[in-house]
C-alpha positions as CSV (number, residue, x, y, z in Angstrom):
1,X,3.4,16.7,-3.9
2,X,3.6,17.0,-7.6
3,X,4.9,13.5,-8.2
4,X,1.9,11.8,-6.3
5,X,-0.4,14.0,-8.1
6,X,0.9,13.2,-11.6
7,X,0.9,9.4,-10.6
8,X,-2.7,9.6,-9.7
9,X,-3.6,11.5,-12.9
10,X,-1.9,9.0,-15.0
11,X,-3.1,5.9,-13.1
12,X,-5.7,4.2,-15.1
13,X,-8.2,2.8,-12.6
14,X,-10.0,0.3,-14.8
15,X,-6.9,-1.6,-16.1
16,X,-4.7,-1.1,-12.9
17,X,-7.3,-1.8,-10.2
18,X,-5.9,-5.0,-9.4
19,X,-2.9,-3.9,-7.3
20,X,-5.0,-4.5,-4.0
21,X,-3.9,-8.2,-3.7
22,X,0.0,-7.4,-4.0
23,X,-0.4,-4.5,-1.5
24,X,-2.3,-6.9,1.0
25,X,0.7,-9.4,0.5
26,X,3.2,-6.7,1.2
27,X,1.4,-5.6,4.3
28,X,1.4,-9.1,5.6
29,X,5.1,-9.4,4.9
30,X,5.7,-6.2,6.8
31,X,3.4,-7.4,9.7
32,X,5.4,-10.7,9.8
33,X,8.7,-8.9,9.8
34,X,7.7,-6.7,12.6
35,X,6.3,-9.5,14.8
36,X,8.8,-12.2,14.2
37,X,11.6,-10.7,16.4
38,X,9.1,-10.6,19.1
39,X,8.0,-14.2,18.9
40,X,11.5,-15.7,18.2
41,X,14.0,-13.6,20.0
42,X,16.7,-16.1,20.3
43,X,16.6,-17.3,16.6
44,X,16.8,-13.7,15.2
45,X,20.0,-12.0,16.2
46,X,22.6,-9.8,14.5
47,X,22.3,-9.4,10.7
48,X,18.8,-11.1,10.6
49,X,17.5,-8.6,13.0
50,X,18.8,-5.6,10.9
51,X,17.3,-7.2,7.9
52,X,13.9,-7.5,9.5
53,X,14.2,-4.0,10.8
54,X,14.8,-2.8,7.2
55,X,12.0,-4.8,5.7
56,X,9.6,-3.3,8.4
57,X,10.8,0.2,7.8
58,X,11.3,0.5,4.0
59,X,8.6,-2.2,3.1
60,X,6.1,-0.2,5.4
61,X,7.0,2.9,3.6
62,X,6.4,1.4,0.2
63,X,3.1,-0.4,1.3
64,X,1.8,2.7,2.9
65,X,2.6,4.8,-0.2
66,X,1.0,2.2,-2.5
67,X,-2.2,2.0,-0.2
68,X,-2.4,5.9,-0.4
69,X,-2.1,5.9,-4.0
70,X,-4.6,3.2,-4.3
71,X,-7.2,4.9,-2.1
72,X,-6.8,8.3,-3.7
73,X,-7.2,6.7,-7.2
74,X,-10.4,5.1,-5.9
75,X,-11.7,8.3,-4.6
76,X,-10.6,10.2,-7.7
77,X,-11.8,7.9,-10.5
78,X,-14.9,6.2,-9.0
79,X,-17.2,9.2,-9.6
80,X,-15.9,9.5,-13.3
81,X,-16.5,5.9,-13.9
82,X,-19.7,5.0,-12.2
83,X,-21.3,8.5,-11.6
84,X,-22.0,7.4,-8.0
85,X,-21.7,10.9,-6.4
86,X,-23.7,12.7,-8.9
87,X,-26.3,15.1,-7.8
88,X,-29.0,13.0,-9.6
89,X,-28.6,10.2,-7.1
90,X,-29.7,12.5,-4.1
């Protein structure tokens, strides 16, 4: 838990907030790698099937970690930047 916490603390939301696009692209790649063996079972066999499984597994882990980091950074930094959740707004 200390590693994600330190990354979230160091992450600068104002300059690094443009990682949403690459995360969406990675999510599409993982989705395509998961669906491709079901749509083309005769074309994807042997090594290519193992490659697709690895892309789905490890790519999915990387995208999930990135999306979690991105969402937590938004929740952590948005009140500090925009004062959205201040008591004055209620």
